[in-house]
C-alpha positions as CSV (number, residue, x, y, z in Angstrom):
1,M,0.0,0.0,0.0
2,P,1.6,3.3,-1.0
3,V,2.4,5.7,1.8
4,K,1.1,9.3,1.4
5,S,3.6,12.1,1.7
6,A,3.0,14.8,4.2
7,R,4.4,17.3,1.8
8,K,2.1,19.2,-0.5
9,P,2.8,18.7,-4.2
10,A,4.7,21.4,-5.9
11,R,2.9,23.8,-8.1
12,K,3.5,23.1,-11.8
13,G,6.4,25.2,-13.0
14,A,7.2,26.4,-9.4
15,A,10.8,27.1,-8.6
16,P,12.4,24.8,-6.0
17,R,12.2,26.1,-2.5
18,R,15.5,27.2,-0.9
19,S,16.3,27.4,2.7
20,P,16.8,30.9,4.1
21,A,19.9,29.4,5.9
22,S,21.5,28.7,2.5
23,G,21.4,32.3,1.4
24,G,19.1,31.3,-1.4
25,R,21.6,28.9,-3.0
26,I,21.1,25.2,-3.7
27,L,23.6,23.5,-1.3
28,T,26.1,21.1,-2.7
29,T,27.1,17.7,-1.3
30,H,27.8,14.1,-2.5
31,V,26.6,10.7,-1.5
32,G,28.3,7.3,-1.4
33,S,31.7,5.9,-0.5
34,L,34.9,7.8,-1.3
35,V,38.1,6.0,-2.0
36,R,39.8,5.1,1.3
37,P,43.5,5.8,1.9
38,L,45.8,2.8,1.6
39,R,46.7,2.6,5.3
40,L,43.0,2.5,6.2
41,R,42.3,-0.2,3.5
42,E,45.2,-2.3,5.0
43,F,43.5,-2.2,8.4
44,L,40.1,-3.1,6.9
45,A,41.6,-6.0,5.0
46,A,43.1,-7.3,8.2
47,Q,39.7,-7.1,9.9
48,R,38.0,-8.8,7.0
49,D,40.5,-11.6,6.9
50,G,40.6,-12.1,10.7
51,R,44.3,-11.2,10.9
52,P,45.6,-9.5,14.0
53,Y,46.0,-5.7,13.9
54,D,46.6,-2.9,16.4
55,E,43.1,-1.6,17.3
56,A,44.4,1.7,18.8
57,A,46.4,2.4,15.6
58,F,43.3,1.5,13.5
59,E,41.1,3.9,15.5
60,T,43.7,6.7,15.1
61,C,44.0,5.9,11.4
62,L,40.2,6.0,11.0
63,H,39.9,9.3,12.9
64,D,42.7,10.9,10.9
65,S,41.4,9.6,7.6
66,V,37.9,11.0,8.3
67,A,39.3,14.4,9.3
68,E,41.3,14.6,6.1
69,V,38.5,13.6,3.8
70,V,36.2,16.2,5.5
71,R,38.9,18.8,5.3
72,K,39.2,18.1,1.5
73,Q,35.5,18.4,1.0
74,A,35.3,21.7,2.8
75,E,38.4,22.9,0.9
76,I,36.7,22.3,-2.5
77,G,33.6,24.1,-1.4
78,L,31.0,21.4,-0.6
79,D,28.4,22.9,1.7
80,I,27.5,19.6,3.4
81,V,30.4,17.3,4.1
82,N,30.5,13.7,5.3
83,D,32.8,10.9,6.3
84,G,32.9,9.3,2.8
85,E,31.6,6.2,4.5
86,Y,35.0,5.5,6.0
87,G,33.4,4.5,9.2
88,K,31.6,1.6,7.5
89,T,34.2,-1.0,8.0
90,I,32.6,-3.7,5.9
91,S,31.4,-3.9,2.4
92,W,27.7,-3.6,1.6
93,S,27.5,-7.4,0.7
94,H,29.1,-8.4,4.1
95,Y,26.8,-5.9,5.8
96,V,23.9,-7.8,4.3
97,L,25.2,-11.2,5.3
98,R,25.7,-10.0,8.9
99,R,22.5,-8.1,9.4
100,L,19.8,-9.8,7.4
101,S,18.7,-13.4,7.2
102,G,17.8,-15.1,3.9
103,F,21.2,-14.6,2.3
104,E,24.1,-17.1,1.9
105,Q,27.7,-16.6,0.8
106,R,28.5,-18.2,-2.5
107,G,32.0,-19.1,-3.8
108,Q,34.4,-16.2,-3.9
109,R,35.1,-16.5,-7.7
110,E,33.1,-17.7,-10.6
111,A,34.0,-20.9,-12.5
112,G,37.7,-21.5,-13.0
113,G,38.7,-19.0,-10.3
114,R,38.5,-16.1,-12.7
115,G,36.4,-13.0,-12.7
116,R,34.9,-10.9,-10.0
117,A,33.9,-12.0,-6.6
118,R,30.3,-13.1,-6.6
119,P,27.7,-11.3,-4.4
120,P,25.5,-13.0,-1.8
121,R,22.4,-14.6,-3.2
122,I,18.9,-14.7,-1.7
123,R,17.9,-18.2,-0.4
124,G,14.6,-17.6,1.4
125,I,12.4,-15.1,3.1
126,L,14.2,-12.0,4.2
127,R,13.9,-10.6,7.7
128,R,16.0,-8.4,9.9
129,L,18.2,-10.1,12.6
């Protein structure tokens, strides 16, 4: 059943509304993951593979990496900055496997060991864990 929006539909041909706080401008931002620095990727790979790593050094690296990516966004003039999803320490497919039922891990590579890693597949009714 569709959910009704609480917002009134825009008048046909009406200009978009702008927040007074924006000074009448349309604010700029971005969405999605940004490329993580090599050192952070090394920590994330160790976590993923179950290898030992220095947790305090990881936390410092994560903090410094987020601070740097936020600084760069502000430097180029984005109005709304974010952490580039650096704080999400697992991929979307592993997130799904850990947080939802109804998915199973398939083999890491397609036939013959070539090609890209295969995503999880649905194997039943989905529900939150």
